[in-house]
Kinemage of the C-alpha trace (Angstrom):
@kinemage 1
@onewidth
@group {chain A} dominant
@subgroup {mainchain}
@vectorlist {calphas} color= white
{ca met a 1} P -39.715 26.114 -10.768
{ca thr a 2} L -40.711 23.024 -12.775
{ca asp a 3} L -40.950 19.536 -11.324
{ca asp a 4} L -37.763 18.588 -13.202
{ca gly a 5} L -36.027 21.595 -11.667
{ca arg a 6} L -37.107 20.623 -8.158
{ca lys a 7} L -35.965 17.047 -8.680
{ca ala a 8} L -32.585 18.268 -9.931
{ca asp a 9} L -32.165 20.543 -6.898
{ca val a 10} L -33.139 17.783 -4.474
{ca leu a 11} L -30.674 15.370 -6.052
{ca ser a 12} L -27.957 18.034 -5.938
{ca leu a 13} L -28.618 18.620 -2.230
{ca val a 14} L -28.509 14.889 -1.527
{ca leu a 15} L -25.180 14.535 -3.331
{ca met a 16} L -23.913 17.643 -1.554
{ca leu a 17} L -24.252 15.780 1.755
{ca gly a 18} L -21.776 13.208 0.466
{ca phe a 19} L -19.305 15.913 -0.572
{ca met a 20} L -19.764 17.507 2.847
{ca ser a 21} L -18.889 14.140 4.393
{ca ala a 22} L -15.702 14.002 2.327
{ca ala a 23} L -14.640 17.439 3.596
{ca leu a 24} L -15.494 16.426 7.162
{ca thr a 25} L -13.369 13.282 7.032
{ca leu a 26} L -10.475 15.281 5.588
{ca ser a 27} L -10.608 17.980 8.282
{ca met a 28} L -11.299 15.895 11.358
{ca val a 29} L -7.695 14.935 12.180
{ca ala a 30} L -6.543 18.545 12.233
{ca val a 31} L -9.340 19.274 14.709
{ca val a 32} L -8.588 16.361 17.072
{ca thr a 33} L -4.796 16.676 16.938
{ca pro a 34} L -4.434 17.604 20.645
{ca arg a 35} L -6.301 14.466 21.711
{ca leu a 36} L -4.267 12.286 19.354
{ca glu a 37} L -1.094 13.624 20.960
{ca asp a 38} L -2.316 13.543 24.569
{ca asp a 39} L -4.417 10.366 24.593
{ca leu a 40} L -2.576 8.195 22.089
{ca gly a 41} L 0.927 9.646 22.432
{ca leu a 42} L 1.359 10.519 18.761
{ca thr a 43} L 4.189 12.811 17.715
{ca gly a 44} L 3.736 15.781 15.424
{ca ser a 45} L 5.228 13.884 12.501
{ca gln a 46} L 2.840 10.980 13.058
{ca val a 47} L -0.144 13.327 13.054
{ca gly a 48} L 1.184 14.822 9.833
{ca leu a 49} L 1.421 11.352 8.318
{ca leu a 50} L -2.228 10.745 9.157
{ca met a 51} L -3.139 13.756 7.052
{ca ser a 52} L -0.704 12.774 4.294
{ca gly a 53} L -2.063 9.218 4.205
{ca phe a 54} L -5.560 10.538 3.661
{ca leu a 55} L -4.462 12.953 0.923
{ca phe a 56} L -2.390 10.290 -0.845
{ca ala a 57} L -5.367 7.908 -0.933
{ca tyr a 58} L -7.730 10.725 -1.926
{ca gly a 59} L -5.608 11.676 -4.921
{ca leu a 60} L -4.938 8.080 -5.942
{ca ala a 61} L -8.644 7.221 -5.961
{ca gln a 62} L -9.767 9.936 -8.370
{ca ile a 63} L -9.145 8.435 -11.797
{ca pro a 64} L -10.030 4.771 -11.034
{ca ala a 65} L -13.170 5.954 -9.216
{ca gly a 66} L -14.271 8.034 -12.178
{ca ala a 67} L -13.676 5.182 -14.609
{ca ala a 68} L -15.548 2.719 -12.379
{ca ala a 69} L -18.479 5.120 -11.956
{ca ala a 70} L -18.703 5.527 -15.731
{ca arg a 71} L -19.246 1.762 -15.961
{ca trp a 72} L -21.419 1.012 -12.938
{ca gly a 73} L -22.906 4.332 -11.848
{ca gly a 74} L -24.538 4.671 -8.438
{ca pro a 75} L -23.106 1.548 -6.768
{ca val a 76} L -19.626 3.088 -7.016
{ca leu a 77} L -20.855 6.153 -5.132
{ca ala a 78} L -22.310 3.845 -2.490
{ca ala a 79} L -18.789 2.513 -1.943
{ca ser a 80} L -17.663 6.060 -1.138
{ca tyr a 81} L -20.046 6.308 1.814
{ca val a 82} L -19.255 2.794 3.008
{ca leu a 83} L -15.502 3.425 3.015
{ca met a 84} L -15.784 6.824 4.726
{ca cys a 85} L -17.989 5.298 7.407
{ca leu a 86} L -15.788 2.221 7.918
{ca gly a 87} L -12.640 4.338 8.093
{ca ser a 88} L -14.228 6.594 10.719
{ca leu a 89} L -15.332 3.590 12.791
{ca leu a 90} L -11.842 2.089 12.607
{ca leu a 91} L -10.364 5.424 13.666
{ca ala a 92} L -12.655 5.389 16.702
{ca val a 93} L -11.314 2.066 17.999
{ca ala a 94} L -7.727 2.176 16.697
{ca asp a 95} L -5.168 1.705 19.448
{ca ser a 96} L -1.995 1.733 17.351
{ca phe a 97} L -0.463 4.034 14.786
{ca ser a 98} L -0.690 1.393 12.050
{ca leu a 99} L -4.443 1.088 12.562
{ca leu a 100} L -4.796 4.865 12.566
{ca ile a 101} L -2.976 5.073 9.232
{ca ala a 102} L -5.141 2.285 7.814
{ca ala a 103} L -8.256 4.134 8.939
{ca arg a 104} L -7.145 7.377 7.302
{ca val a 105} L -6.290 5.627 4.027
{ca ile a 106} L -9.727 3.995 3.961
{ca gln a 107} L -11.348 7.356 4.667
{ca gly a 108} L -9.244 8.954 1.927
{ca val a 109} L -10.240 6.408 -0.706
{ca gly a 110} L -13.904 6.854 0.204
{ca ala a 111} L -13.671 10.643 0.062
{ca gly a 112} L -11.759 10.453 -3.220
{ca ile a 113} L -14.592 8.541 -4.864
{ca ala a 114} L -17.213 11.139 -3.909
{ca leu a 115} L -16.673 13.847 -6.542
{ca pro a 116} L -16.084 11.811 -9.725
{ca ala a 117} L -18.878 9.353 -8.908
{ca ser a 118} L -21.306 12.139 -7.968
{ca gly a 119} L -20.526 13.822 -11.263
{ca val a 120} L -21.561 10.690 -13.135
{ca val a 121} L -24.832 10.499 -11.199
{ca met a 122} L -25.556 14.162 -11.917
{ca ser a 123} L -24.825 13.770 -15.624
{ca ala a 124} L -27.088 10.708 -15.786
{ca arg a 125} L -30.056 12.230 -13.941
{ca ile a 126} L -29.935 16.023 -14.317
{ca pro a 127} L -30.734 17.826 -17.577
{ca val a 128} L -27.725 19.479 -19.172
{ca pro a 129} L -28.999 23.081 -18.810
{ca arg a 130} L -29.217 22.579 -15.027
{ca leu a 131} L -25.803 21.010 -14.463
{ca gly a 132} L -24.134 24.322 -13.603
{ca arg a 133} L -26.688 24.958 -10.856
{ca ala a 134} L -26.295 21.351 -9.670
{ca trp a 135} L -22.518 21.694 -9.347
{ca gly a 136} L -23.030 24.967 -7.470
{ca ile a 137} L -25.237 23.264 -4.876
{ca phe a 138} L -22.945 20.244 -4.702
{ca gly a 139} L -19.780 22.310 -4.248
{ca ser a 140} L -21.162 24.138 -1.211
{ca gly a 141} L -20.833 20.874 0.691
{ca trp a 142} L -17.065 21.320 0.948
{ca gly a 143} L -17.394 24.546 2.909
{ca ile a 144} L -20.171 23.105 5.066
{ca gly a 145} L -18.024 20.088 5.935
{ca ser a 146} L -15.134 22.338 6.929
{ca ile a 147} L -17.407 24.456 9.133
{ca val a 148} L -18.904 21.372 10.818
{ca ala a 149} L -15.396 20.065 11.522
{ca leu a 150} L -14.327 23.378 13.024
{ca leu a 151} L -17.411 24.177 15.080
{ca val a 152} L -18.786 20.773 16.124
{ca leu a 153} L -15.969 18.249 16.383
{ca pro a 154} L -13.720 20.138 18.854
{ca ser a 155} L -16.339 20.046 21.614
{ca leu a 156} L -17.047 16.383 20.932
{ca ala a 157} L -13.342 15.573 21.029
{ca gly a 158} L -12.990 17.566 24.241
{ca ala a 159} L -15.760 15.597 25.890
{ca gly a 160} L -15.169 12.121 24.532
{ca gly a 161} L -11.796 12.121 22.813
{ca val a 162} L -10.980 10.804 19.359
{ca met a 163} L -13.619 8.082 19.701
{ca ala a 164} L -16.472 10.568 20.117
{ca ala a 165} L -15.337 12.707 17.188
{ca ser a 166} L -14.817 9.667 14.956
{ca leu a 167} L -18.141 8.030 15.833
{ca ser a 168} L -19.912 11.328 15.215
{ca thr a 169} L -18.239 11.570 11.819
{ca ala a 170} L -19.298 8.017 10.999
{ca gly a 171} L -22.844 8.892 12.060
{ca ile a 172} L -22.972 11.937 9.802
{ca val a 173} L -21.713 9.877 6.849
{ca ala a 174} L -24.286 7.184 7.604
{ca val a 175} L -27.122 9.719 7.654
{ca ala a 176} L -25.922 11.140 4.324
{ca ala a 177} L -25.886 7.600 2.903
{ca ile a 178} L -29.418 6.863 4.130
{ca val a 179} L -30.678 10.051 2.503
{ca ala a 180} L -28.935 9.118 -0.754
{ca leu a 181} L -30.392 5.610 -0.599
{ca ser a 182} L -33.898 7.003 -0.102
{ca gln a 183} L -33.502 9.071 -3.272
{ca gly a 184} L -32.372 6.140 -5.403
{ca val a 185} L -28.871 7.544 -5.868
{ca phe a 186} L -27.158 4.192 -5.472
{ca thr a 187} L -29.287 2.539 -8.152
{ca thr a 188} L -28.450 5.145 -10.800
{ca arg a 189} L -27.291 3.429 -13.960
{ca val a 190} L -25.259 4.807 -16.819
{ca thr a 191} L -25.664 3.963 -20.488
{ca arg a 192} L -22.548 3.250 -22.452
{ca ala a 193} L -22.274 4.013 -26.123
{ca ala a 194} L -23.894 1.536 -28.461
{ca gly a 195} L -21.577 -1.093 -29.763
{ca gly a 196} L -20.524 -3.175 -26.850
{ca ala a 197} L -17.840 -3.523 -24.255
{ca ala a 198} L -15.990 -0.699 -22.608
{ca ala a 199} L -12.416 0.010 -23.518
{ca asp a 200} L -9.708 -0.698 -20.991
{ca leu a 201} L -8.833 1.998 -18.478
{ca trp a 202} L -5.548 2.942 -20.143
{ca thr a 203} L -7.228 3.441 -23.524
{ca glu a 204} L -9.945 5.568 -21.971
{ca phe a 205} L -7.400 7.521 -19.953
{ca lys a 206} L -5.414 8.352 -23.093
{ca ala a 207} L -8.609 9.474 -24.819
{ca val a 208} L -9.377 11.852 -21.951
{ca ala a 209} L -5.842 13.084 -21.245
{ca gly a 210} L -5.256 13.749 -24.939
{ca arg a 211} L -8.043 16.321 -25.193
{ca pro a 212} L -6.735 19.907 -24.808
{ca ala a 213} L -10.080 21.107 -23.436
{ca val a 214} L -9.918 18.569 -20.615
{ca asn a 215} L -6.406 19.633 -19.661
{ca leu a 216} L -7.483 23.260 -19.625
{ca leu a 217} L -10.284 22.365 -17.208
{ca gly a 218} L -7.629 20.599 -15.135
{ca leu a 219} L -5.573 23.801 -15.252
{ca phe a 220} L -8.551 25.753 -13.894
{ca asn a 221} L -8.943 23.287 -11.036
{ca ala a 222} L -5.235 23.162 -10.198
{ca ser a 223} L -4.852 26.952 -10.360
{ca ala a 224} L -7.845 27.694 -8.155
{ca leu a 225} L -6.983 25.092 -5.527
{ca ala a 226} L -3.344 26.195 -5.489
{ca val a 227} L -4.442 29.738 -4.651
{ca gly a 228} L -7.074 28.729 -2.111
{ca val a 229} L -5.036 26.114 -0.261
{ca gly a 230} L -1.826 28.143 -0.409
{ca ala a 231} L -3.551 31.201 1.039
{ca leu a 232} L -5.145 29.174 3.824
{ca ala a 233} L -1.881 27.410 4.684
{ca trp a 234} L 0.311 30.516 4.982
{ca thr a 235} L -1.915 33.485 5.791
{ca pro a 236} L -2.179 32.747 9.544
{ca ser a 237} L 1.619 32.812 9.917
{ca phe a 238} L 1.815 35.883 7.659
{ca leu a 239} L -0.656 37.727 9.872
{ca thr a 240} L 1.250 36.663 12.991
{ca asp a 241} L 4.738 37.459 11.667
{ca glu a 242} L 3.963 40.635 9.749
{ca his a 243} L 0.983 42.101 11.600
{ca gly a 244} L 1.307 40.697 15.120
{ca thr a 245} L -2.069 38.934 15.280
{ca ser a 246} L -2.760 36.085 17.689
{ca thr a 247} L -2.729 32.421 16.725
{ca ala a 248} L -6.520 32.379 17.206
{ca val a 249} L -6.735 34.172 13.862
{ca ala a 250} L -6.112 30.838 12.142
{ca ala a 251} L -9.384 29.470 13.461
{ca tyr a 252} L -11.291 32.592 12.485
{ca leu a 253} L -9.713 32.521 9.044
{ca thr a 254} L -10.630 28.863 8.542
{ca ala a 255} L -14.215 29.586 9.553
{ca gly a 256} L -14.365 32.619 7.265
{ca leu a 257} L -13.001 30.710 4.293
{ca gly a 258} L -15.451 27.882 4.914
{ca ala a 259} L -18.336 30.353 4.959
{ca ala a 260} L -17.034 31.998 1.777
{ca gln a 261} L -16.892 28.608 0.044
{ca ile a 262} L -20.484 27.840 1.015
{ca val a 263} L -21.624 31.054 -0.650
{ca ala a 264} L -19.207 30.962 -3.586
{ca thr a 265} L -20.344 27.802 -5.371
{ca pro a 266} L -24.057 28.667 -5.705
{ca ala a 267} L -23.034 32.244 -6.504
{ca gly a 268} L -20.739 30.976 -9.247
{ca ala a 269} L -23.532 28.846 -10.683
{ca ala a 270} L -26.004 31.743 -10.596
{ca phe a 271} L -23.490 34.125 -12.190
{ca ala a 272} L -22.660 31.601 -14.913
{ca ser a 273} L -26.357 31.107 -15.634
{ca arg a 274} L -26.837 34.872 -15.990
{ca phe a 275} L -23.612 35.965 -17.694
{ca gly a 276} L -22.109 32.740 -19.007
{ca pro a 277} L -19.283 30.457 -17.861
{ca arg a 278} L -16.568 32.408 -19.674
{ca ser a 279} L -17.277 35.638 -17.787
{ca thr a 280} L -17.640 33.780 -14.498
{ca leu a 281} L -14.322 31.999 -14.857
{ca gly a 282} L -12.596 35.187 -15.946
{ca ile a 283} L -13.866 37.121 -12.917
{ca ala a 284} L -12.964 34.289 -10.545
{ca phe a 285} L -9.350 33.967 -11.713
{ca ala a 286} L -8.851 37.726 -12.047
{ca gly a 287} L -10.102 38.126 -8.472
{ca met a 288} L -7.737 35.451 -7.189
{ca ala a 289} L -4.734 36.885 -9.012
{ca val a 290} L -5.277 40.536 -8.112
{ca leu a 291} L -6.142 39.990 -4.453
{ca ala a 292} L -3.315 37.497 -3.844
{ca ala a 293} L -0.835 39.959 -5.346
{ca leu a 294} L -2.148 42.778 -3.139
{ca val a 295} L -2.108 40.897 0.182
{ca pro a 296} L 1.559 41.503 1.145
{ca phe a 297} L 1.187 45.220 0.409
{ca leu a 298} L -1.997 45.863 2.384
{ca pro a 299} L -1.440 48.078 5.447
{ca gly a 300} L -2.962 45.992 8.228
{ca ala a 301} L -4.600 42.757 9.354
{ca ala a 302} L -8.039 44.362 9.287
{ca ile a 303} L -7.694 44.705 5.511
{ca val a 304} L -5.728 41.503 4.858
{ca phe a 305} L -8.330 39.356 6.550
{ca pro a 306} L -11.291 40.278 4.290
{ca ala a 307} L -9.005 40.196 1.254
{ca ile a 308} L -8.122 36.567 1.995
{ca ile a 309} L -11.784 35.735 2.559
{ca leu a 310} L -12.462 37.113 -0.922
{ca val a 311} L -9.606 35.004 -2.280
{ca gly a 312} L -11.366 32.002 -0.778
{ca phe a 313} L -14.631 33.095 -2.380
{ca phe a 314} L -13.128 33.429 -5.849
{ca ser a 315} L -11.184 30.169 -5.434
{ca met a 316} L -14.522 28.285 -5.256
{ca met a 317} L -16.567 30.504 -7.590
{ca tyr a 318} L -14.822 28.767 -10.498
{ca phe a 319} L -16.094 25.318 -9.421
{ca pro a 320} L -19.593 25.085 -10.991
{ca pro a 321} L -18.772 26.472 -14.443
{ca thr a 322} L -15.644 24.309 -14.625
{ca phe a 323} L -17.208 20.927 -13.882
{ca ala a 324} L -20.393 21.803 -15.784
{ca gln a 325} L -18.244 21.953 -18.949
{ca val a 326} L -17.192 18.298 -18.680
{ca pro a 327} L -20.211 16.791 -20.505
{ca arg a 328} L -19.557 19.284 -23.329
{ca val a 329} L -15.972 18.275 -24.015
{ca val a 330} L -15.937 14.478 -23.612
{ca asp a 331} L -18.005 11.531 -24.711
{ca pro a 332} L -20.752 10.775 -22.144
{ca thr a 333} L -19.043 7.484 -21.290
{ca his a 334} L -15.932 9.400 -20.179
{ca val a 335} L -17.612 11.899 -17.835
{ca gly a 336} L -16.674 10.036 -14.649
{ca leu a 337} L -13.077 9.454 -15.675
{ca thr a 338} L -12.758 13.101 -16.725
{ca asn a 339} L -14.137 14.360 -13.413
{ca gly a 340} L -11.569 12.219 -11.616
{ca tyr a 341} L -8.760 13.373 -13.919
{ca ile a 342} L -9.602 17.040 -13.398
{ca asn a 343} L -9.891 16.609 -9.642
{ca ala a 344} L -6.567 14.753 -9.540
{ca glu a 345} L -4.899 17.706 -11.262
{ca gly a 346} L -6.483 20.012 -8.708
{ca phe a 347} L -5.211 17.776 -5.941
{ca leu a 348} L -1.657 18.122 -7.257
{ca gly a 349} L -2.021 21.886 -7.380
{ca ser a 350} L -3.207 21.992 -3.779
{ca leu a 351} L -0.201 19.934 -2.672
{ca ile a 352} L 2.473 21.804 -4.606
{ca ala a 353} L 1.453 25.400 -3.891
{ca pro a 354} L 1.989 25.427 -0.093
{ca trp a 355} L 5.331 23.656 -0.592
{ca val a 356} L 6.579 26.190 -3.164
{ca phe a 357} L 5.438 29.043 -0.904
{ca gly a 358} L 7.487 27.498 1.915
{ca leu a 359} L 10.521 27.113 -0.339
{ca leu a 360} L 10.350 30.808 -1.164
{ca leu a 361} L 10.269 31.647 2.549
{ca asp a 362} L 13.209 29.335 3.242
{ca ala a 363} L 15.150 31.018 0.437
{ca gly a 364} L 14.695 34.384 2.135
{ca arg a 365} L 12.288 35.744 -0.473
{ca gly a 366} L 9.675 36.570 2.131
{ca tyr a 367} L 5.910 36.474 2.081
{ca thr a 368} L 5.731 38.901 -0.834
{ca ala a 369} L 7.282 36.328 -3.170
{ca gly a 370} L 4.952 33.641 -1.819
{ca tyr a 371} L 1.809 35.633 -2.467
{ca leu a 372} L 3.052 36.721 -5.886
{ca phe a 373} L 3.525 33.030 -6.685
{ca leu a 374} L -0.102 32.408 -5.729
{ca ala a 375} L -1.105 35.358 -7.908
{ca leu a 376} L 0.733 33.734 -10.833
{ca cys a 377} L -1.282 30.552 -10.243
{ca gly a 378} L -4.459 32.599 -10.551
{ca leu a 379} L -3.083 34.337 -13.637
{ca ala a 380} L -2.410 30.951 -15.252
{ca gly a 381} L -6.095 30.104 -14.871
{ca leu a 382} L -7.087 33.504 -16.260
{ca val a 383} L -4.909 33.038 -19.347
{ca gly a 384} L -6.434 29.596 -19.851
{ca val a 385} L -10.032 30.884 -19.998
{ca pro a 386} L -9.991 32.388 -23.526
{ca val a 387} L -7.857 29.481 -24.723
{ca phe a 388} L -10.420 26.969 -23.458
{ca phe a 389} L -13.351 28.643 -25.173
{ca ser a 390} L -11.331 29.060 -28.344
{ca val a 391} L -10.503 25.339 -28.316
{ca thr a 392} L -14.113 24.303 -27.704
{ca ser a 393} L -15.327 26.567 -30.501
{ca arg a 394} L -13.048 24.749 -32.969
{ca thr a 395} L -13.479 21.150 -31.815
{ca lys a 396} L -16.346 18.737 -31.337
{ca thr a 397} L -18.525 19.309 -28.298
{ca tyr a 398} L -21.010 16.801 -26.940
{ca gln a 399} L -23.619 19.077 -25.368
{ca ala a 400} L -25.163 22.409 -26.180
{ca pro a 401} L -22.850 25.385 -25.564
{ca glu a 402} L -25.488 27.324 -23.602
{ca glu a 403} L -24.726 25.179 -20.560
{ca ala a 404} L -23.621 27.292 -17.598
């Protein structure tokens, strides 16, 4: 491996720690729910609002964060770590529901900045042919954060309550920030196109949102997250209701999906480097669609469980080749905004899919209809793959097409 390759991998690993922190802050409330209810007297609906507050802030931050990062680079990413750390510290000392909500919103904004701002840093400092590999390393942080939340935080919460879990989360974010600082991440600058001042956000947003290739990348993100999140949300109850498994299966399933995500992103990058992004995306969405459609017809939990783990694998395999395409389809000054736009579309997909699945259950359609809906989400991504590469072959691209 060349020196440039090693530097790119190191930077990717450093940024991955920030993405891991974002996943950790997202997952921590679900892990400490019993202590929130027992120690602070929160109701189930209040705990749900803590998660919703985070997700609302996370989604809202995407596009402004990407636009800001495109202007100022690394300092915007520094704000992500600061906000995640401050929100975790506030959560540790909060003694009222209003303070808890404020803490979760601050955490959510910080976590929402992480991906679009990291994408700008990667595009500024990593050679184009290595961006696919970089996104593969970076994406594994999401699974690692989920695993850390599941395996580490419960024992901390059991011993020291919400304060111990929150302070530990703040400490992990702080360590990730120190590592990033030592690697010069926060001083990364971006170069805007020659000719002067940046356009206003609305003008830049219209330029990004009006590009069919960008919206197709958003479709990939929304489709994959809809399948992955929908499967995670409803499979534990499906296994319990249809196959008589215990509620402990939910924890095992979460751990298995987290492990699959850790493996899937570098695997997706390696596969795209070897066989190309088009083949990788096609396999990922075909795998999601076929396996999701088969789940309700499989004969037992012993087969359903690994099938869902594979769904989780394919639902993150798409990640590196999708985001690695961004510098190809937009002006370099719009990379951050585009990353945020694509992630915001994925965020909407992850919110809508579990809700639609639940509506189908409420309507008496059963789990079969729910899983077939998830399969259709995967199919939508699969149909979009040839369309995307057809569009990019006929329109201006900004980087060499060999990028994986």
